TORFILO-527984 format. One line per 8 residues: number of its first residue (from 1); their letters; for each residue z, x, y of N, C-alpha, C. Coordinates in nm, 4 decimals. Layout:
// TORFILO-527984
NUM = A = Z/X/Y/Z/X/Y/Z/X/Y; ... $
***
This chain:
// TORFILO-527984
1 = XXXXXXXX = 5.5209/-0.2741/-4.8401/5.4287/-0.3019/-4.7337/5.2936/-0.3357/-4.7917; 5.2481/-0.4450/-4.7506/5.1179/-0.4877/-4.7997/5.0124/-0.4526/-4.6968; 4.9044/-0.3993/-4.7468/4.7956/-0.3648/-4.6558/4.6994/-0.4802/-4.6476; 4.6520/-0.5015/-4.5237/4.5543/-0.6073/-4.5039/4.4166/-0.5503/-4.5293; 4.3411/-0.6218/-4.6002/4.2049/-0.5767/-4.6318/4.1151/-0.5992/-4.5101; 4.0384/-0.4968/-4.4772/3.9465/-0.5082/-4.3646/3.8167/-0.5673/-4.4158; 3.7711/-0.6646/-4.3432/3.6435/-0.7231/-4.3814/3.5334/-0.6563/-4.2997; 3.4305/-0.6168/-4.3679/3.3181/-0.5511/-4.3022/3.2020/-0.6488/-4.3031 $
9 = XXXXXXXX = 3.1585/-0.6807/-4.1840/3.0456/-0.7728/-4.1734/2.9181/-0.6917/-4.1885; 2.8347/-0.7350/-4.2785/2.7085/-0.6661/-4.2992/2.6002/-0.7335/-4.2180; 2.5185/-0.6488/-4.1575/2.4073/-0.7024/-4.0796/2.2914/-0.7277/-4.1740; 2.2405/-0.8475/-4.1628/2.1251/-0.8797/-4.2470/1.9999/-0.8715/-4.1629; 1.8931/-0.8276/-4.2230/1.7667/-0.8183/-4.1516/1.7079/-0.9577/-4.1373; 1.6594/-0.9837/-4.0170/1.6014/-1.1153/-3.9940/1.4591/-1.1170/-4.0494; 1.4072/-1.2350/-4.0643/1.2734/-1.2518/-4.1193/1.1663/-1.2209/-4.0149; 1.2044/-1.2153/-3.8865/1.1076/-1.1882/-3.7803/1.0721/-1.0397/-3.7788 $
17 = XXXXXXXX = 0.9446/-1.0100/-3.7602/0.9070/-0.8684/-3.7524/0.9550/-0.8084/-3.6210; 0.9772/-0.6815/-3.6210/1.0255/-0.6125/-3.5019/0.9164/-0.6117/-3.3952; 0.9591/-0.6242/-3.2691/0.8632/-0.6235/-3.1593/0.8175/-0.4810/-3.1331; 0.6880/-0.4678/-3.1085/0.6347/-0.3368/-3.0755/0.6529/-0.3141/-2.9267; 0.6963/-0.1964/-2.8930/0.7115/-0.1657/-2.7511/0.5831/-0.1020/-2.7011; 0.5345/-0.1570/-2.5924/0.4107/-0.1074/-2.5335/0.4451/-0.0452/-2.3992; 0.4001/0.0771/-2.3791/0.4256/0.1421/-2.2510/0.3375/0.0795/-2.1450; 0.4006/0.0406/-2.0388/0.3247/-0.0158/-1.9275/0.3014/0.0946/-1.8258 $
25 = XXXXXXXX = 0.1763/0.1156/-1.7928/0.1451/0.2174/-1.6940/0.1291/0.1508/-1.5582; 0.1619/0.2228/-1.4577/0.1492/0.1708/-1.3217/0.0011/0.1586/-1.2869; -0.0344/0.0556/-1.2103/-0.1755/0.0423/-1.1717/-0.2169/0.1597/-1.0840; -0.3391/0.2037/-1.1037/-0.3877/0.3179/-1.0272/-0.4045/0.2788/-0.8815; -0.3633/0.3694/-0.7958/-0.3747/0.3449/-0.6527/-0.5214/0.3540/-0.6112; -0.5589/0.2680/-0.5204/-0.6964/0.2685/-0.4719/-0.7167/0.3902/-0.3831; -0.8240/0.4628/-0.4064/-0.8515/0.5834/-0.3292/-0.8916/0.5438/-0.1877; -0.8319/0.6124/-0.0919/-0.8579/0.5825/0.0484/-0.9910/0.6452/0.0880 $
33 = XXXXXXXX = -1.0790/0.5615/0.1402/-1.2080/0.6109/0.1866/-1.1983/0.6344/0.3363; -1.1889/0.7590/0.3752/-1.1746/0.7914/0.5168/-1.3107/0.8206/0.5761; -1.3360/0.7577/0.6902/-1.4625/0.7804/0.7600/-1.4342/0.8553/0.8886; -1.5027/0.9638/0.9110/-1.4820/1.0348/1.0375/-1.5403/0.9549/1.1535; -1.4834/0.9761/1.2715/-1.5317/0.9082/1.3918/-1.6539/0.9833/1.4450; -1.7611/0.9110/1.4649/-1.8809/0.9718/1.5227/-1.8703/0.9646/1.6747; -1.9636/1.0307/1.7433/-1.9635/1.0264/1.8898/-1.9861/0.8843/1.9388; -2.0689/0.8089/1.8660/-2.0944/0.6692/1.9029/-1.9674/0.5841/1.8868 $
41 = XXXXXXXX = -1.8891/0.6123/1.7819/-1.7641/0.5394/1.7596/-1.6657/0.5649/1.8740; -1.6573/0.6894/1.9169/-1.5663/0.7253/2.0256/-1.6109/0.6605/2.1564; -1.7414/0.6606/2.1799/-1.7960/0.5981/2.3004/-1.7644/0.4481/2.3013; -1.7798/0.3844/2.1853/-1.7508/0.2409/2.1725/-1.6014/0.2142/2.1946; -1.5169/0.3011/2.1416/-1.3724/0.2854/2.1583/-1.3321/0.2966/2.3055; -1.3920/0.3908/2.3764/-1.3633/0.4054/2.5195/-1.4086/0.2813/2.5977; -1.5257/0.2263/2.5599/-1.5776/0.1063/2.6269/-1.4846/-0.0128/2.6040; -1.4361/-0.0277/2.4816/-1.3436/-0.1373/2.4511/-1.2116/-0.1192/2.5253 $
49 = XXXXXXXX = -1.1695/0.0046/2.5426/-1.0459/0.0305/2.6150/-1.0590/-0.0126/2.7610; -1.1724/0.0214/2.8231/-1.1953/-0.0179/2.9623/-1.2074/-0.1689/2.9761; -1.2692/-0.2330/2.8764/-1.2885/-0.3779/2.8808/-1.1610/-0.4541/2.8421; -1.0581/-0.3810/2.8006/-0.9301/-0.4393/2.7586/-0.9450/-0.5377/2.6421; -1.0280/-0.5005/2.5472/-1.0473/-0.5813/2.4268/-0.9228/-0.5684/2.3386; -0.8736/-0.6779/2.2796/-0.7575/-0.6696/2.1907/-0.7861/-0.5775/2.0705; -0.6845/-0.5050/2.0268/-0.7006/-0.4061/1.9204/-0.7454/-0.4712/1.7893; -0.6943/-0.5903/1.7608/-0.7320/-0.6594/1.6377/-0.8818/-0.6898/1.6361 $
57 = XXXXXXXX = -0.9359/-0.7263/1.7512/-1.0781/-0.7573/1.7611/-1.1616/-0.6297/1.7434; -1.1167/-0.5196/1.8026/-1.1867/-0.3914/1.7876/-1.1860/-0.3498/1.6410; -1.0731/-0.3724/1.5740/-1.0598/-0.3364/1.4330/-1.1614/-0.4107/1.3474; -1.1797/-0.5400/1.3747/-1.2764/-0.6185/1.2977/-1.4193/-0.5735/1.3262; -1.4480/-0.5420/1.4519/-1.5830/-0.5009/1.4886/-1.6204/-0.3649/1.4295; -1.5256/-0.2732/1.4310/-1.5547/-0.1370/1.3842/-1.5243/-0.1159/1.2363; -1.4637/-0.2161/1.1722/-1.4228/-0.2092/1.0315/-1.3289/-0.0917/1.0069; -1.2310/-0.0793/1.0954/-1.1262/0.0214/1.0841/-0.9919/-0.0476/1.1010 $
65 = XXXXXXXX = -0.8863/0.0192/1.0594/-0.7538/-0.0410/1.0714/-0.7018/-0.0257/1.2139; -0.6065/-0.1103/1.2483/-0.5457/-0.1061/1.3807/-0.4760/0.0284/1.4005; -0.4068/0.0753/1.2972/-0.3377/0.2030/1.3045/-0.4322/0.3190/1.3279; -0.5474/0.3151/1.2611/-0.6470/0.4204/1.2778/-0.6989/0.4239/1.4212; -0.7256/0.3063/1.4749/-0.7752/0.2989/1.6128/-0.6712/0.3478/1.7123; -0.5461/0.3107/1.6905/-0.4400/0.3540/1.7818/-0.4209/0.5057/1.7771; -0.4275/0.5625/1.6560/-0.4120/0.7069/1.6417/-0.5245/0.7822/1.7136; -0.6474/0.7337/1.6957/-0.7610/0.8004/1.7591/-0.7522/0.7880/1.9113 $
73 = XXXXXXXX = -0.7139/0.6706/1.9586/-0.7005/0.6501/2.1027/-0.5924/0.7419/2.1602; -0.4843/0.7594/2.0869/-0.3767/0.8458/2.1334/-0.4257/0.9913/2.1425; -0.5028/1.0345/2.0424/-0.5560/1.1715/2.0442/-0.6553/1.1928/2.1577; -0.7298/1.0866/2.1899/-0.8269/1.0943/2.2983/-0.7633/1.0776/2.4358; -0.6406/1.0282/2.4377/-0.5693/1.0085/2.5630/-0.6079/0.8805/2.6332; -0.6567/0.7820/2.5595/-0.6909/0.6534/2.6194/-0.5929/0.5483/2.5675; -0.5757/0.4408/2.6441/-0.4807/0.3381/2.6054/-0.5474/0.2225/2.5333; -0.4750/0.1692/2.4364/-0.5199/0.0484/2.3657/-0.4015/-0.0473/2.3586 $
81 = XXXX = -0.4298/-0.1748/2.3681/-0.3259/-0.2748/2.3523/-0.2175/-0.2640/2.4576; -0.0927/-0.2571/2.4142/0.0205/-0.2554/2.5070/0.0368/-0.1212/2.5774; -0.0387/-0.0206/2.5382/-0.0223/0.1122/2.5977/-0.1036/0.1308/2.7265; -0.1774/0.0263/2.7680/-0.2606/0.0409/2.8884/-0.1811/0.0166/3.0125 $
***
């Protein structure tokens, strides 16, 4: 019985330098700047509710998000947008 010789392939090092791995960090989340509602803000919100001003327009005027305005209106028991 003749044995077959196993050929072993040798890995040769390439001429290119190895790539350095750089850890990528996630971008830092922007800190939320929360502003409390003043009595004047609440008064203005009630006036806009009575005037049936669109929520998007109120948001631009008061520099608050639509969600923030809806949440505050819900807590105050007044309707905004489709809830009137």
